[in-house]
DSSP file (Angstrom, degrees, kcal/mol; ACC not computed):
  #  RESIDUE AA STRUCTURE BP1 BP2  ACC     N-H-->O    O-->H-N    N-H-->O    O-->H-N    TCO  KAPPA ALPHA  PHI   PSI    X-CA   Y-CA   Z-CA
    1    1 A M     >        0   0    0      0, 0.0     4,-2.1     0, 0.0     5,-0.2   0.000 360.0 360.0 360.0 -38.9   64.6  -51.3  -26.6
    2    2 A T  H  >  +     0   0    0      1,-0.2     4,-2.6     2,-0.2     5,-0.2   0.873 360.0  53.4 -66.1 -37.3   64.2  -49.4  -29.9
    3    3 A A  H  > S+     0   0    0      2,-0.2     4,-2.6     1,-0.2    -1,-0.2   0.896 107.9  51.4 -63.7 -39.6   62.1  -52.2  -31.3
    4    4 A F  H  > S+     0   0    0      2,-0.2     4,-2.6     1,-0.2    -2,-0.2   0.920 111.2  46.8 -64.5 -43.5   59.8  -52.1  -28.3
    5    5 A L  H  X S+     0   0    0     -4,-2.1     4,-2.7     2,-0.2    -2,-0.2   0.905 112.9  50.2 -65.4 -40.0   59.3  -48.3  -28.6
    6    6 A L  H  X S+     0   0    0     -4,-2.6     4,-2.5     2,-0.2    -2,-0.2   0.936 112.7  45.6 -62.8 -45.5   58.6  -48.7  -32.4
    7    7 A V  H  X S+     0   0    0     -4,-2.6     4,-2.8     2,-0.2     5,-0.2   0.908 113.9  50.5 -63.6 -42.4   56.1  -51.5  -31.8
    8    8 A T  H  X S+     0   0    0     -4,-2.6     4,-2.8     2,-0.2    -2,-0.2   0.920 111.7  46.4 -63.2 -45.1   54.5  -49.4  -29.0
    9    9 A L  H  X S+     0   0    0     -4,-2.7     4,-2.8     2,-0.2    -2,-0.2   0.910 113.7  48.3 -65.8 -41.1   54.2  -46.3  -31.2
   10   10 A V  H  X S+     0   0    0     -4,-2.5     4,-2.6     2,-0.2     5,-0.2   0.926 113.9  46.9 -65.0 -43.3   52.8  -48.3  -34.1
   11   11 A A  H  X S+     0   0    0     -4,-2.8     4,-2.6     2,-0.2     5,-0.2   0.924 113.9  47.9 -62.4 -44.5   50.2  -50.0  -31.8
   12   12 A F  H  X S+     0   0    0     -4,-2.8     4,-2.4    -5,-0.2    -2,-0.2   0.926 113.3  47.9 -62.2 -45.5   49.3  -46.7  -30.2
   13   13 A G  H  X S+     0   0    0     -4,-2.8     4,-2.4     2,-0.2    -2,-0.2   0.905 113.7  46.9 -60.5 -44.4   48.9  -45.0  -33.6
   14   14 A A  H  X S+     0   0    0     -4,-2.6     4,-2.7     2,-0.2    -2,-0.2   0.920 114.8  45.5 -67.5 -43.3   46.8  -47.9  -35.1
   15   15 A S  H  X S+     0   0    0     -4,-2.6     4,-2.3    -5,-0.2    -1,-0.2   0.886 113.0  50.8 -68.9 -35.2   44.5  -48.1  -32.0
   16   16 A S  H  X S+     0   0    0     -4,-2.4     4,-2.1    -5,-0.2    -2,-0.2   0.915 112.2  46.4 -65.4 -43.1   44.2  -44.3  -31.9
   17   17 A L  H  X S+     0   0    0     -4,-2.4     4,-2.3     2,-0.2    -2,-0.2   0.917 112.8  50.3 -63.9 -44.8   43.3  -44.2  -35.6
   18   18 A A  H  X S+     0   0    0     -4,-2.7     4,-2.3     1,-0.2    -2,-0.2   0.898 110.0  50.8 -61.6 -40.9   40.8  -47.1  -35.2
   19   19 A G  H  X S+     0   0    0     -4,-2.3     4,-2.4     1,-0.2    -1,-0.2   0.909 110.4  48.4 -63.6 -42.4   39.2  -45.3  -32.2
   20   20 A H  H  X S+     0   0    0     -4,-2.1     4,-2.4     2,-0.2    -1,-0.2   0.880 110.4  51.8 -65.8 -37.6   38.8  -42.1  -34.2
   21   21 A V  H  X S+     0   0    0     -4,-2.3     4,-2.3     2,-0.2    -2,-0.2   0.915 111.0  47.5 -65.4 -42.3   37.3  -44.0  -37.1
   22   22 A M  H  X S+     0   0    0     -4,-2.3     4,-2.3     2,-0.2    -2,-0.2   0.900 111.6  50.2 -66.5 -38.7   34.8  -45.7  -34.9
   23   23 A V  H  X S+     0   0    0     -4,-2.4     4,-2.2     2,-0.2    -2,-0.2   0.915 112.0  47.8 -64.6 -42.1   33.8  -42.4  -33.2
   24   24 A E  H  X S+     0   0    0     -4,-2.4     4,-2.4     2,-0.2    -2,-0.2   0.899 110.6  51.5 -64.9 -41.3   33.3  -40.8  -36.6
   25   25 A K  H  X S+     0   0    0     -4,-2.3     4,-2.1     1,-0.2    -2,-0.2   0.916 111.3  47.6 -62.6 -43.2   31.2  -43.7  -37.8
   26   26 A T  H  X S+     0   0    0     -4,-2.3     4,-2.1     2,-0.2    -2,-0.2   0.885 110.1  53.3 -63.8 -39.7   29.0  -43.5  -34.7
   27   27 A R  H  X S+     0   0    0     -4,-2.2     4,-1.9     2,-0.2    -2,-0.2   0.926 110.1  46.7 -61.9 -45.6   28.7  -39.7  -35.1
   28   28 A R  H  X S+     0   0    0     -4,-2.4     4,-2.4     1,-0.2    -2,-0.2   0.877 110.5  52.2 -65.8 -37.1   27.5  -40.2  -38.7
   29   29 A E  H  X S+     0   0    0     -4,-2.1     4,-2.3     1,-0.2    -1,-0.2   0.870 108.3  52.5 -65.5 -34.7   25.0  -42.9  -37.7
   30   30 A G  H  X S+     0   0    0     -4,-2.1     4,-2.2     2,-0.2    -2,-0.2   0.889 108.7  49.8 -64.5 -40.8   23.7  -40.5  -35.1
   31   31 A I  H  X S+     0   0    0     -4,-1.9     4,-2.2     2,-0.2    -2,-0.2   0.929 112.0  47.7 -64.6 -44.7   23.2  -37.8  -37.7
   32   32 A R  H  X S+     0   0    0     -4,-2.4     4,-2.5     1,-0.2    -2,-0.2   0.894 110.6  51.8 -63.0 -39.6   21.3  -40.2  -40.0
   33   33 A A  H  X S+     0   0    0     -4,-2.3     4,-2.3     1,-0.2    -1,-0.2   0.898 109.1  50.7 -64.6 -38.9   19.2  -41.5  -37.1
   34   34 A T  H  X S+     0   0    0     -4,-2.2     4,-2.3     2,-0.2    -2,-0.2   0.906 110.1  49.9 -65.2 -40.5   18.2  -37.8  -36.2
   35   35 A Q  H  X S+     0   0    0     -4,-2.2     4,-2.2     1,-0.2    -2,-0.2   0.919 111.0  48.8 -63.0 -43.1   17.3  -37.2  -39.9
   36   36 A R  H  X S+     0   0    0     -4,-2.5     4,-2.4     1,-0.2    -2,-0.2   0.882 110.3  52.0 -63.8 -37.0   15.1  -40.3  -39.9
   37   37 A L  H  X S+     0   0    0     -4,-2.3     4,-2.5     2,-0.2    -2,-0.2   0.917 109.1  49.2 -63.9 -44.9   13.5  -39.3  -36.7
   38   38 A K  H  X S+     0   0    0     -4,-2.3     4,-2.2     1,-0.2    -2,-0.2   0.911 112.4  49.0 -61.2 -42.5   12.6  -35.8  -38.1
   39   39 A S  H  X S+     0   0    0     -4,-2.2     4,-2.4     1,-0.2    -2,-0.2   0.905 111.5  48.8 -62.0 -43.9   11.2  -37.4  -41.2
   40   40 A A  H  X S+     0   0    0     -4,-2.4     4,-2.6     2,-0.2    -2,-0.2   0.892 110.5  50.8 -65.7 -39.4    9.1  -39.9  -39.2
   41   41 A V  H  X S+     0   0    0     -4,-2.5     4,-2.2     2,-0.2    -1,-0.2   0.910 110.3  49.5 -64.0 -42.0    7.8  -37.1  -37.0
   42   42 A A  H  X S+     0   0    0     -4,-2.2     4,-2.0     2,-0.2    -2,-0.2   0.934 112.8  47.1 -63.1 -45.1    6.8  -35.0  -40.0
   43   43 A S  H  X S+     0   0    0     -4,-2.4     4,-2.5     1,-0.2    -2,-0.2   0.902 110.4  53.5 -62.2 -40.6    5.0  -38.1  -41.5
   44   44 A Q  H  X S+     0   0    0     -4,-2.6     4,-2.5     1,-0.2    -1,-0.2   0.895 107.0  51.0 -62.0 -40.7    3.3  -38.8  -38.2
   45   45 A L  H  X S+     0   0    0     -4,-2.2     4,-2.2     2,-0.2    -1,-0.2   0.914 109.7  50.0 -63.5 -42.2    2.0  -35.2  -38.1
   46   46 A V  H  X S+     0   0    0     -4,-2.0     4,-2.1     1,-0.2    -2,-0.2   0.935 113.5  45.8 -61.1 -46.0    0.5  -35.5  -41.6
   47   47 A L  H  X S+     0   0    0     -4,-2.5     4,-2.5     1,-0.2    -2,-0.2   0.870 109.8  54.3 -66.3 -36.1   -1.2  -38.8  -40.7
   48   48 A A  H  X S+     0   0    0     -4,-2.5     4,-2.4     2,-0.2    -1,-0.2   0.894 108.8  49.1 -64.9 -39.0   -2.5  -37.4  -37.4
   49   49 A K  H  X S+     0   0    0     -4,-2.2     4,-2.4     2,-0.2    -1,-0.2   0.911 111.7  48.8 -65.9 -41.3   -4.1  -34.5  -39.3
   50   50 A Q  H  X S+     0   0    0     -4,-2.1     4,-2.3     2,-0.2    -2,-0.2   0.898 111.4  49.5 -65.3 -39.7   -5.7  -36.9  -41.8
   51   51 A I  H  X S+     0   0    0     -4,-2.5     4,-2.2     2,-0.2    -2,-0.2   0.918 110.7  50.2 -64.4 -42.7   -7.0  -39.1  -39.0
   52   52 A D  H  X S+     0   0    0     -4,-2.4     4,-0.5     1,-0.2    -2,-0.2   0.924 111.4  48.7 -60.2 -43.9   -8.5  -36.2  -37.2
   53   53 A A  H >< S+     0   0    0     -4,-2.4     3,-0.6     1,-0.2    -2,-0.2   0.891 113.8  46.3 -62.3 -39.2  -10.1  -35.0  -40.4
   54   54 A L  H 3< S+     0   0    0     -4,-2.3    -1,-0.2     1,-0.2    -2,-0.2   0.780 113.1  48.7 -76.1 -26.1  -11.5  -38.5  -41.1
   55   55 A S  H 3< S+     0   0    0     -4,-2.2    -1,-0.2    -5,-0.2    -2,-0.2   0.385  78.7 119.2 -97.1   5.7  -12.8  -39.0  -37.5
   56   56 A N    <X  -     0   0    0     -3,-0.6     4,-2.5    -4,-0.5     3,-0.3  -0.585  63.8-139.5 -66.7 122.9  -14.6  -35.7  -37.3
   57   57 A P  H  > S+     0   0    0      0, 0.0     4,-2.5     0, 0.0     5,-0.2   0.879 100.9  50.3 -55.3 -42.2  -18.2  -36.4  -36.7
   58   58 A A  H  > S+     0   0    0      1,-0.2     4,-2.2     2,-0.2     5,-0.1   0.901 111.9  48.0 -64.4 -39.5  -19.5  -33.7  -39.0
   59   59 A E  H  > S+     0   0    0     -3,-0.3     4,-2.5     2,-0.2    -1,-0.2   0.893 111.4  50.6 -68.0 -39.6  -17.2  -34.9  -41.8
   60   60 A L  H  X S+     0   0    0     -4,-2.5     4,-2.4     2,-0.2    -2,-0.2   0.921 111.2  48.2 -62.7 -43.1  -18.3  -38.5  -41.3
   61   61 A E  H  X S+     0   0    0     -4,-2.5     4,-2.5     2,-0.2     5,-0.2   0.900 111.0  50.6 -64.9 -41.7  -21.9  -37.5  -41.4
   62   62 A R  H  X S+     0   0    0     -4,-2.2     4,-2.5     1,-0.2    -1,-0.2   0.928 111.9  47.8 -60.4 -45.9  -21.3  -35.4  -44.6
   63   63 A W  H  X S+     0   0    0     -4,-2.5     4,-2.0     1,-0.2    -2,-0.2   0.897 111.1  50.7 -62.6 -40.7  -19.6  -38.4  -46.2
   64   64 A A  H  <>S+     0   0    0     -4,-2.4     5,-2.8     2,-0.2     4,-0.5   0.909 112.0  46.7 -65.5 -42.2  -22.3  -40.8  -45.3
   65   65 A R  H ><5S+     0   0    0     -4,-2.5     3,-0.9     1,-0.2    -2,-0.2   0.919 113.3  49.6 -63.7 -42.9  -25.0  -38.5  -46.7
   66   66 A Q  H 3<5S+     0   0    0     -4,-2.5    -1,-0.2     1,-0.2    -2,-0.2   0.835 112.3  47.7 -65.1 -33.5  -23.0  -38.0  -49.9
   67   67 A S  T 3<5S-     0   0    0     -4,-2.0    -1,-0.2    -5,-0.2    -2,-0.2   0.442 118.1-109.4 -91.0  -0.1  -22.5  -41.8  -50.2
   68   68 A G  T < 5 +     0   0    0     -3,-0.9     2,-0.3    -4,-0.5    -3,-0.2   0.659  64.6 150.1  85.7  16.1  -26.2  -42.6  -49.7
   69   69 A F      < -     0   0    0     -5,-2.8     2,-0.4    -6,-0.2    -1,-0.3  -0.623  27.9-161.3 -84.1 143.3  -25.9  -44.2  -46.2
   70   70 A V        -     0   0    0     -2,-0.3    -5,-0.0     4,-0.0     0, 0.0  -0.987  23.9-115.7-124.1 132.5  -28.8  -43.9  -43.8
   71   71 A A    >   -     0   0    0     -2,-0.4     3,-1.7     1,-0.1     0, 0.0  -0.439  18.9-135.1 -64.6 133.9  -28.5  -44.5  -40.1
   72   72 A P  T 3  S+     0   0    0      0, 0.0    -1,-0.1     0, 0.0    -2,-0.0   0.730 105.2  51.2 -64.8 -19.9  -30.5  -47.5  -39.0
   73   73 A D  T 3  S+     0   0    0      2,-0.1     2,-0.1     3,-0.0     3,-0.1   0.302  86.2 115.8 -98.2  10.7  -31.8  -45.6  -36.0
   74   74 A A  S <  S-     0   0    0     -3,-1.7     2,-0.1     1,-0.1     3,-0.0  -0.392  78.9 -90.9 -76.4 156.2  -33.0  -42.6  -38.1
   75   75 A K        -     0   0    0      1,-0.1     2,-0.3    -2,-0.1    -1,-0.1  -0.403  43.3-114.4 -65.5 141.8  -36.6  -41.8  -38.3
   76   76 A A        -     0   0    0     -2,-0.1    -1,-0.1    -3,-0.1    -3,-0.0  -0.628  26.9-141.1 -78.2 134.1  -38.4  -43.4  -41.2
   77   77 A R        -     0   0    0     -2,-0.3     3,-0.1     1,-0.1    -1,-0.0  -0.795  22.7-109.1 -96.1 139.9  -39.6  -41.0  -43.8
   78   78 A P        -     0   0    0      0, 0.0     2,-0.1     0, 0.0    -1,-0.1  -0.341  38.9-103.3 -65.7 147.4  -43.0  -41.6  -45.4
   79   79 A S        -     0   0    0      1,-0.1     0, 0.0     2,-0.1     0, 0.0  -0.376  15.1-136.6 -68.9 146.2  -42.9  -42.7  -49.0
   80   80 A S  S    S+     0   0    0     -3,-0.1     2,-0.4    -2,-0.1    -1,-0.1   0.648  85.5  81.6 -79.2 -13.3  -43.8  -40.1  -51.7
   81   81 A K        -     0   0    0      2,-0.0     2,-0.7     1,-0.0    -2,-0.1  -0.753  67.4-154.0 -93.2 139.2  -45.9  -42.7  -53.5
   82   82 A N        +     0   0    0     -2,-0.4     2,-0.4     2,-0.0    -2,-0.0  -0.785  29.3 162.6-110.5  85.2  -49.4  -43.4  -52.3
   83   83 A E        -     0   0    0     -2,-0.7     2,-0.6     0, 0.0    -2,-0.0  -0.859  35.1-136.4-106.3 138.4  -50.1  -46.9  -53.4
   84   84 A I        -     0   0    0     -2,-0.4     3,-0.1     1,-0.2    -2,-0.0  -0.833  20.7-179.1 -93.3 121.6  -52.9  -49.0  -52.0
   85   85 A V        +     0   0    0     -2,-0.6     2,-0.4     1,-0.3    -1,-0.2   0.887  66.7   2.5 -91.2 -43.7  -51.5  -52.5  -51.4
   86   86 A A        +     0   0    0      0, 0.0    -1,-0.3     0, 0.0     2,-0.3  -0.998  63.8 178.7-144.0 146.5  -54.7  -54.2  -50.1
   87   87 A S              0   0    0     -2,-0.4    -3,-0.0    -3,-0.1     0, 0.0  -0.952 360.0 360.0-142.9 163.3  -58.2  -53.1  -49.6
   88   88 A R              0   0    0     -2,-0.3    -1,-0.1     0, 0.0     0, 0.0   0.360 360.0 360.0-117.2 360.0  -61.5  -54.6  -48.3
């Protein structure tokens, strides 16, 4: 009977310790996951602001003018040179 009680107590102690270890491991993984989530949300906000800035129509037009792009549907401007190409 004493051997049974001893085995029971050892088994209970070991399973209790193992359960606590698993719960602590899960708690720490949850904390790390929360930290990763906060970091990802912060990065997402930065990227969202950059995308908004890049997709702003006024900003796009300013960049296009600065880079020398001309819209294909824009009015044609007359040339500053007056050259005669052909005459009769």
